[in-house]
N, C-alpha and C positions, 0 to 999 in steps of 0.2 A: 156633342161637339165634334164628332168625326164627321159629320156632313152638314153643310149649312142648309138653313132653309132657303133655297136658292131665292125666292122672291125678296127675302130681306137681303141676302149678300148683295144683291143688285141695287139695293138702294143704302149701301153701307155709307156713303158720302153725306146722304141726307140724314141718316141716322145719327152720324157724329154731330150733328148741328142741332138736332130736335130731340134728343133723348129726354123722356120725363117719366115720372113714377114717384120717386120719393120727393116728399116736399123739402125745400132748401132752408134748413133752419140756421138760426144765428144764436150765438151765445149772449147771454146777459148777465151781469152781475146782481144776483139775487139770492143770497145764501139762505134767507128766510125759507125759500121754497125748494130746498135741495135736501139731500140725506144727511148733509152735514149741520143740519140745523136739528139739535138733539132737546131743544126747548120742550118742556112738558105742557106749557100753555100755548105757545105759538106754533101751532100746526101746520106744516108746509103743506100748500095745495098741490093736488094730483102727484103726491109722492108717497109710496109706502115705505115707510122706514120699520126695520127690524128693531133697532135699538134707540130708545130715548130715556131722557131723564124722567125720574118719578114724580119730582115736585119743582125743580129748579126751572124758573121762567126764562132765564137770559139765552141768548143765542151765541153770543161772541164768546162768552166767559169760559167756554169748554177748550178753548184754544189760546186766547189772549187776554192778557191783563196789562193795566198801566202801571202797575207797581208789583216788584216781587217776580219779574219775569226771570227766566232762565238765562244764565250768563252763557250764551253760546254765539259765535260769530254768525251775524246776519240774522239772528234768530228774531221774527218780528213780534216782540213783547209776548214771547211764547209763555204760556200758562201750564205748561207741562214739563215733568223732568224728560230728559232723553234716556233711552235705554241703554244699560251697559252691556248689553247682549254682544256675543261675538256672532258675525253673520258669515254665513257661505255665499260668496259672491257668484254671480253669473261667470260662466267661463266656456270656452269652446276652443276647438283648433282652427276655426274659421274667422275668429275676431281679431282684428288688428289693434285694438286698444292695448296701449302698455302700462297704464297704471290700475288695471282692474284691481280694487281691493275693498276695503270696509267701506260703507256708505258714509257719506259726509254732506256739509252744507244742510240745505233745508229738506233734504231726503231723510235726514235723522228725525225731522219733525213729524213728517208723515208716518214714519215707522213707529213713532212713539205711540200711535194707536194701531197701526196696520201690522204690527209684527207679534202682537197678542202677547206681549210681555208686561203691559202696564195697563191697570183698569181704565176703563173710559173715563169714569168718575174721578179720577186721580190727577187732582190741579194743585197749583202752587199755592194760590189765593182764592178766595171767593168771599165777597162781602167782609173783607178784612179779616178774614179767618184763615191761617196758614194750614196748608197741607189738609184740607177737608177731603172726605170722600163722598161724592155726589152719588145719590142713589140713582140706579139705572134699572131698566126693564128691558128684555130682550137680549141681554149679553150672556156669555159663558158664566159658568156658577161662579168664577172668580172676578167677575166684572169686566173681563176683557172682551174684545170685539167679537161678534159671534161668528160662527163658521160659516153660517148660512144653511140652507135647507138641502144642500147638496153634499156638504162634508168638507174638511179642510185640505183633504188631498186632491181635489178636483181643481178644474180651472174655472170654477163659477163661484169661489170664495173671495173674499177680500181680506181674510186673515192669512197675510202672506209669509207668517212665521218667520223664522231666522234662516232657514234655507232659501236663498233667492237664487238658486240655480234655474228655476222654471220662471223668473221674472226679467223683464227688460233690464240690461246693464245700466247701471246708474253711477254717479261719481267718478266718470271718468273723463280725461281730457277730449274735447272735439274742436281742434284746432287746424290749420292747413297741413300739418304734418300728417294728422290722422287721416284726413280726407285723401291725402296722396298715397298713404299706404293702403288704404280700403279701395280707392277709385271708383265706387259706386255710392259715395257721399258728396252732397255739396260741400263746398268749402265756405265756412262762414264768413270768411272776409270778403267774399265775392258776392253774397246775397244778403239782401236786407232782412230777410225773415229769421236769419239765425245769428245772434250777437248777444252780448252781455248787456243788460239793462244799464242805462245811464240817465237817471232824472235830470241831471244838471244839464246834460247834451241834448235832453229830448229824445233820447234813444228808447224806443218800446217795441222790441222785436215781436214779431208773432209767437216764435217760439224761443224763449229766452234761455241763455246759458247762465251759469252762476260760476264766475272765475273761470270761465272758457271750459266748464265742466257740464255734461248732461246730467241733471237731477230730475227728481219727480216732476217738479213746477216746470221743466221745459215742456212737457205735453199736458200736463194737468194745472187747471186753475180752480182752487178748492171752492171758490166762492160762486161758480157761475152754473147756470142752467140753460136749457133751451127754451128759445121763444115759442116752441109748440108744446103746449101744457101736455105733461105725462111722458114726453121723451127722454129717454136715459141717454145723455150724451157723455156720461162717464167724466164728467168734469174736463172735458177735452178743450183745448184751445183752437182745435181745427176739427173739421168733418171727422165724424166717424166713419162714414161711408162716401163713396166715390158719387160725386154729383154729375160729372160730365166725364167722357173718356180721356184719359190721361193723355198729355203731350210729353214726348221724350225730353227730358232736361229742361222742362219749364215748369216749376211748381206754382200753383194757383191756389191760394188759401181759400178762396170761394168755392171752387168745383173739386178740389183734390181731398182725399182722406189724409189724416194727419201722418201717417208713415212716410208719404212721399215729401214730406218736407225735409227730410233728412236724406232718405235713400233715394237715389237716382239709378235704379236697376237697369242695366243695359238690357234692352230688348223687351222691358216689361210692356210699355204702351204697345199695343197691338199684338200682345201675346193671348195665347189661347185662354188665359184666364183673366183677361183684362179687356178684351174687345167685346163690345156690346153685342155684335152680330154672331159671336162665338160661344161667349159665357152668358148665355142668356136664359139658362135655366132659372127657375125660382125656387126658393126653400120652401120645404114642408112647413106648416103652421108650427107643429111640435118643436121642430130643430130650430126655427126662427126664435121661437119664445123661449127656449133654453139659452139661445146665445144672446138674448134681448136685442133682437134685430127686427127691424119692422116686419110685419107680415107681409109675404111675396117678395121679399127682397131677392133680388138677381145675383148670380154669382159675380158677374163684373162689377157690381156695386159693392159687394162685400170685400173684394179685391184680396187685399193681404190677409185679412180677416177669416178668409175662407181656410187657410191653411196654418196661419199663426194667431197666437193669442197672448198679448203682451204680459199676461199673468195667467200661465197656462196649467195644465195638469202637473202635479209633482211627478219627477221621474223624467219628464220629457225634456229634449235637447232642442236648441236653437227655437225656443217658443213654438214648437209645432204644436199646433191644436189637437189635443186627443192622441198625442203622439207616444202612446205607451201600450204595454200588453197586458195593462192592469185589468181588474175585474170591470165588467160593463153593468151600469146600472140603467134602468129603462124608466122614464117617467111615467106618470099616470097618462100624459098625452101619446107617450110612444118614443119620444126621443132618446137617444143613447149618449151616455158619457161614461168616462173612465174615472176610477177611483185609484190615483196613483199608479204604481207599476214601473217597469223599466224601459228604456228607450226602445221604439218601435216605430221607424219612419213609415214603414208601409201602412200603418194604421191611420195615419193623416191622409194618404192618397185613397184607401179604400173608403173612406167616409163617403165619398161621391163616386168612385170607381169601382162599384160593387152592385149587388143585387140587394145586399141587407144593410146598406148604411143608414137608411131611414133619414136622409137628409134632404134631397131633392124631389120635387114633385115629378111624378112618373117613374120613379126609380124601382122599376119592376122588371125582372128578368131582361135587363139590357140587351143580352146578346141575341135576343129573339125578340125584340121590341124596337123595331126601327123608329118608332115616335120618340124615343129617349136617345138624346145624342151623345151622351156620355160613355165612352167605352169600358166595359166590365172587365178590369184586370184581375179581381180578386179571385174570381172563378177558376181562372187559370192557374193561379198560384196555389189554391188551396182544395180543388176537386180533382185534379188530374193526376194520373198515376205517376208522373215525372214533372218536377218543377224546379226552378231556381231556388237556392237555399235563402230566402227572403226573410222568413221568420227566425228569430234567435233560437228557437227549437230546432230548427233545421240546420244551423250552422255549426261548424266544429267547435268553435269557441264556446257555443251555449248562450253568448251574449251579443248585443250589438257592437261589432268591431268598427264598422264603417265610420270614417270621421274624414269630412272634406275639410280642405285648407290644410292638412298635414303634408309632410314631405321635407326631403333634405334642404339644408340651406335656407337662405333668406329670399325666396322667391316672392316677388310680389303678386298679389292678386289670387293667392291660392285659394282662398274661400271663395271669391266671386266667381272664379271658373271651376269650382267643385273639384279640385285637384285633389288627390290623394296618394300619400307614401305608398310606393311598390311594396314596403314590407308590411303595409295594412293589407295589401291585396294577396300576400301568402309567400313573397319573395324569400323572407328567411324563417317564416313560420307557417306550414299550411295550415294550421288551426285558424290562421286569421282569414282564410278564404270566406267569401261572403257575396252576397248580391242585395243591393238596395235600389230602390227606384231612382235615386239620384246618383248611381252609378253610369246610368245611361241616360237620363233626362235632366234638364236643367228648367225647373218649374217656373222660373222667371223668364226664360227665353222661348220656351216652347210654342209653336204657333201652328195654325192650321192651314199650311200651305205645303204642297207637294214637295217643294225643295227647300233647304235650309237658308237659301240666301234669297227667296222671294221677298217681296213687299209684303209685310204682315199686315199691312192697313186694309189690304184687299184678300180677305180669306179665300181659299179654295173649298171644294167640297169634303177634303179630307186633309189631315196633317201627315199622313202616311204616303210612301211613295207611289209614284205613278206605274202601275203595273199592266193594265188592261189597254188596248189600242185607245180606248176613250179617254182613259185617265193620262196616257201620254201625252194626247193632244191637248187636253186642258192644261198641262204643265208646259206646253211648248215643245216637247221632245219627240223625236222620231223613232226612238228605240229605246229599250230598256237599258238602265244605268245602274250603277252603285252609289249615285251621289246620296248623300244624308238627306233625309226629310225634315219637314218642319218640325215634327216632335224630337228632332234630335239636335236641332239649333243649339249652339252655344254649350254643349257639353264637351268634355274633353276626351282626348284618344291619343294613340301612338301610331307613328309610321317608322316600320322596321327599316334599318339600314344594314345591309350585308356585305360580308366580306369575301363570300364564295358563293357560287351559284349552284353548287352541288347539294342535291337533297341528303339529309343527314346531319351530323354533327358539325360538319365543316360548313353547312349552310345555315346553320343557327344565327339568327341577327346578332351582330356585333354591339350595336347600339340602337336606341331608339328616339326619334324626335317626337317630342311631347306637342299636340296639336291642341291650343286652347283659345278660349276668347270669343266673343260675340262677332260674327262676320257682318251683321247688318244685312245691307242689301248689296255687298260688293259682288261684282260680276265674276270675280277671280273663282273658278271651282277647282283648280289645278290642285294636285295632290301634294305640291310643295307650299302651298298656303300655309301660314302660320295658326290656322284655326282648322278645326275639323271639318272635312269635306265629305268624307266617305263613312259608310256605316262600319266597315270592317275595322276601323281605327279604334272604335270603342271596343269591340269584340276583342282584338289583339292584346288590350291592356291587361286583361284577365286570362286570356287563352294564349300566352306566349311566355318565353323566358324573361318578359318583363315582370311577370308576377310569380314565376317559379324558376326551379334550377335548369340547368342546360342539358341534364342527362335525358336525352332522346331515346335511349333504348328502353326496352320494356321489363327493366329490372324494378325492384321495391327497394332498393338501397339507394342512400345517398339523397341530396337536394334536388329530387326530379320533379315532374309533374305529379298532381294530386292523384290519389287512388279512386277508381271508381268505388262507389259505396261509402265514401268517407263523409258523407252528409246526407241527411235524411230528404228523401224525395228525389234522389239522384238515381241514375242508372246503375243497376246492382254490379257488383264486381264479377269480372269475366264475362259479361255479355260480349257476344261476339268475340269470344277469346281476347277481349280487351281488358287489360288490369289497370293502366294508367290512361290520364288524359294525353293528347299529343300537343305538340309544339305547333299551333295552326300559323304562327307567323312564319315559321321554317317550311311548313308544307305548302303554304300558298304562295311562295316566292314565285315571280313570274317573270323571268328575264326577257328583256326584248330580243335577244338573239336567240330565244328558243320559241318566238312565235312563228305562226304559219307552219310549214312542212320542211322536211329534209334533216341535214345534221346541224345540231346547235354549234353555235361558234364558242361555247364554254362548256364545262363538265356539267353532266347531268347526276351524277352520283352512281350512276351503272359502273360496273367493273371494266376497267380499260387496261389490259396487259401491256407489257412493253416489248415481248418478242413477236415478230410478225410471223404470219402463217396464211395458207390457202387451203381450201377444200371445196370440192363441188358435189352437188347433189342433183339428181334428177327429179323433177315434179312428175307424178303419175298423173296430176288432174291438168296440168297445163301443156305438158310434153316439153318444156323448156327447162334448161339447167339453171341452178342458183349456185353461185360461185361466191363463196366468203372470203374474202381478204381481209383477214382480221388479226386478232393475237390469242395468245396461248392463255386458257384459265389457269388456276392453281393445280389442275389436274391434267394439263397438257392437252387438252381439247382445243380446237380452233375454234373460236367464237368472234362475233363482231356485235357488241351492244352499243357502239359508238355512233357508226355511220346510218344515217336515217332515224336517228333517235333524238329525242329531246324532252325536256321536263313537260309534264302536262299538268294542267290545272282547271278547276271550275274557275269562271271568270269574275271571282269575287273582288280580286284586287286590279286585276287588268285583263283587258279583252285578249282572245287567243290569237288573233290574225288568221285563224282556220276558217275561212268563209267557206261556202258550199263549194266554190270553183276550186279552191285549194284543196279541200277534203274530198272533192270529187263525189260529193253527196248531194242529197236534196234536203232543202231547208225545212221541209215538212216532215223530216224524221223526228222533228221537235215539235212540241205543242205550242199554241200561241201563249205569251207573246215573244217566246224564245225563238220563234221561226222568222221573226221580222229582220234581224240583222246577225245572223250566225257569224260568228267570229268577230264581229266588230262591237257586240254589245257587252255589257257586264251585267251582274246580278248582285243579289243581296245575300247575306248569310241567312236572314231570315226568310228567303225564299225556300229554303229546306227545313229551318228550325221555327218551331211553333206550335199553335194549336193544330190538330189533326183537321184534315181537309177532305173534301170529297175526292174520289179516286183520279179525276181528270183535270185537276188544278192545284195549285198550291195558294190560292186565295182562301182565306179563313172561311170556315161554314158561316153562312148567313150574309157573306158578301161585305159589301162597304159598311154597312151598319151592324153586322153580325160580331163574331168573335173577332178579338184584335189581333193585328200583325204583332209580332214580337216573340222571343223565345221565352215567354214568361212560364208557360207550361204545356204539356203534351200527354196524351195517353200512350205514346210511343216512346220507345227507348231514345236516349240521346237528344230529347226534345225535339224529334224529327216529325215533320208531318205527315209521315206514313211509315209503315214497317220496313226494317232494313235488317236483314239476316242473312245466313247462308242458303237460306230457301228461297230468297228474292230471285224471280224470275217467272217466265210465261211458257207453257201454261203450269201453274201451280198455285198454291195457296198465296204465294207472293206475287201473283200478278198486277194486283192493286197495290203493290208497296211504293216506297218513296221514288224510285227511279221513274216510275211511269207517271208521276205528276208532270214531269217536263219532257220525258221522252215518249214518243208515240209508240205504245205498245204493239200496234200492228205491225211493226218492223222487227219484231221479235218473236212473232207467234208462229208456231208449228202449222197453224191451220191457214197461213196467208196463201193467197192466189195471185196469179199475174193481174196486173193492174193495181193491185192493193199495194204490193211490194215495190219501194222506191229504192233508188241509188243510196247505197251506204259506202262510206270510206272504208269500211271492212269488206271488201270483195276483191276479186281476181280481175287483172286487167287483160289477160290472155288465156287462151283455151277455147274448148268448146263448151256448149251448154250442156252436154252429155256428162256421164260418169255418175259418181254416188252422191254428188252433192247438186241438187237444183238450187236455182237461183243465185249459183257461185259468182257469175258476172254481174249480179246486181246487189245481193246483200247476203252476207257470209252469216249474219246472225240468224237470219230465216233459214239459210240453207242448212246450217247445222242442226236446227231444230226439226227440220222437215225432210231432210234427205233421205235416202233408202236406208242408209244405216244413221238415221237420225239421233242425235244425243237425246237420251232420257232424261227427264228432269233438269232441263237446262237452265243453269243457276248463272247470275252474274258475277258472282265471287269466285266461279271456275276460273274465269280469266282476268277479271279486275280486282284491284286491292278494295279493302273492307273499309278503308277511310279515305273517300275520293276527295280530298281537299286539293292536294297536289301531289306530285309522284315523280320518281326518277326517270321512268319511262313513259314514252308517248301512250296516249289515250288509257292511261291509269291500268297498263297492261302488267299484271304479276308476271314474274319470270322467275320459275323455280330452277332455272340453270343459274341463277344469281341471286341468291338469297343473301343478303350483307348484314350490315351492322344495324339495320333497321329492325331486325329480328334477333333476338337472343339465340345463343345455340342451345337446343334442346338437349335434354339427358340421352346421352349415346350418340348424339348427332356428330358426324365426321365433317371433316373439310375446315377449311379457314373461314373465321368469323366474318371478314370482310365480304367473301363471295364464295358460294358454295352451292352444289347441286342437291337437291331434296327430292323426295318422292320418286323411290326406286326400291327394287327388291332388295331387303336387307336393311333399309332405312329404318329408323324408330318408329315412323308412322306409316311404313310400307308403301303401297301405291295407291292408297286412298287419297282422300281429299287432305290438303295439306293445311294444317292450324297450327298457326304461330302468331298471336296478336302483337300490335294492334292491326297489321296490314294483311296478314293471310287469314282469311276466314274460310278456309275449304278450298282454295285455290289449286288447281291442275295443270295451268299452263306452262309450258316451257318454250321459250324463243332462242332460236339459233341466231337470228340475224333479224333486225327489225326492217320492215318496208315501209314506203311511203304509202299515205292512202291511196286507196284504188288500185294498189299493185302488189297485192299480197300473193303468195304462192304458200301451197301446203308444206314445203320443205321449209318455209321460214321458222315452221314450229317442230318441235321434237328435241330430244335429249342431246345435249352437247357431246355426250361420250361418256367415259366413265365419271363416277360410279354408277351411272344411269345405264340403260341398255343401248345407247348410241343409235337409236332408230329415229328417222327424221319423217315428215310429211304424213299423209294418209295412213301409210304403215306403221306409224307411232301412234295414230289416234286410235286404230282399230286392230283387235286381236293380238295383243301384246301385253306384257306385264304392266305397262304404264297406261293402258287404254283408258279414255276418258268418256267411253259411250254410256256406261250404265251405273253411274256413280250416285250415291243417295244425296 
């Protein structure tokens, strides 16, 4: 389903009018030829009965009697006693019914057989004999309804038992108020097919209610069969399968399956699971036979029944088909089904989105099989070294905490929009942290389009975002963006609202605006829209203080971010000297007055003292002087970390405004597609996080039809698409690491030659080309690696922070003259917690690489004053003074106690 078969996609319009395949069956009243005929002598035609009477020849007497009937409201001359059992009714946090309770009405009549508490042969009257026991064959040993060949805890039994939590809710009021609370139900008063029956008024609705309540008889008529011999329509009043593509908001009893008679799901018509040109895969014969589907049933025709079963496996929630972690049984034909278990949403999705689901034809090694269009998600989650905690065994709580429709207050549509209480995400209890498919995807709304607001009646080649130039052209885009793709349509997320621009605790989001609802084809893609428009809005609802406490320091006390290693499959504790996850909404703040170059109009989070000062240093490389007109730090040194500084960020939230002209750099310092609109484009979290990729791209292995986009799993830490450590850099073992999936590695190599080296914003504007650094007027990354005194083992984290989401300094530059509250005071470390110099003779870590997670992973850089891109001087760098050695420029970099030339 990732790519359309293009020739079919071009004929979608015609396909919608001429879909063929399943015979259009009609129901007819003929109980004689159904499984409800228990007669020993009058055998139904083309029906295999499990249970039947041993000698009794009548048909109707098993349920009805003209005399001696059970005295129950609206009981149709009922010839059975009603069970006195106490039932466990259906419930969930996403249902809006207010009167769910014990079954009533005619549903009690059905349960007198189907709950397994009363023998099938136990009737009130037979041939004027009261309370006889009719002999039966094929029942349980006590004469009750048989479990069937698969077992009573499966979804393939009709012995429902008294635990009805895995069965469609019944005996609840379905009126205008209920429809208004839900908003994805038809209002009975406004449609003819939903109403109470009234013989006097001639009202015979297709789907009858009883006293405004949904009962078993709303969906089932126990007397009907299909007019196609042998077809099992489950006594349904309307189709079991979709006959023609659905039309949003228009139920058609002739062409729609029965579920759509009540449920009017936003975005369903045209979704990836309902569109004939997308959901065109066929069921394997064994899987179809197990489900009692016609052979070769297509996914779009099975529709709701792909993922839901109105009488599903015990332990499943929300009627999810096979939605448990219970033991798997395999039929002789090879179909798989569950025996009870605990809730496991992922198992529903993995039935089709896996290599081993044994459900769809051609479902073999999907990530390396372009002929099979359904992406294999399970492999990422279950075989890779790092993965989201999607299985209960991986989650801290040890069971499925995820529960849509939960949340504070009486917000409408919580279930429909899949909202979840922040406390469920870990806000007050980190053991609640989890990941489930429906945290990121709304399966009723996902579609095969590049953009979330595209017209889903016309699918694109994929539902993931446009990345390559060809894909951008298909989506009508000229540059890479962060707009949500079709597979993210209609899920919910959050947009942070800030009280300060400063990196750190002051810049923690003060509030969050929840983005929710189905956008349809609304052209508004602005971040202010009420619905989700950006991928990061999904990520932030779990990776920010929306879901955990505000403690952004790297302490392990208090209600802070979760610890690494706190769940199975995650990145181990202290990887990259990182102990806790960070607040990514705080990190990614992208203030508009920090865009482009120069001095930001608001605080960055870098230290800015109050007492003015001035100091001048001569540059040995440029021959000019650098004058610092700044402020005194805590040690009395004259520094300037305010002017020509601004916050930096990867453009996942907002573009940087730092175009090649502003940067004084070449656009081809980046790989395609990020060289198309440098400074004007945005990117996705999943450009960096997801399945491992080839060294020169962030596109998953196998391309469009290969491994899936998305942060499901990776063989690299932090779910990254490549390695990232204190050894990342070129030349080294880390030259194929994550950074160089997007940044052109030739612009960092020590083997670079003129003609290959391009302009970088990290260069000097003045001076001669001679001196100890070659390429210094072109590219100081290359210069540092190739100069006469070139840096041995050049590493990214020498100069840049280890969590490059966003930072208090420009260009993600670490500044060991100004280590602040973002890093805790290490044992024996002197200075003020809000700003201190580290890495000097006598410091706890000495003059080697500085490690203090999460941001400093082997850093060495000290900045005395920041410079505009393309205007750096060697004396911008160096020790600001005591307790460091106070040396600046090339002299600081070479042959002194703080040298950075030959570090490991």
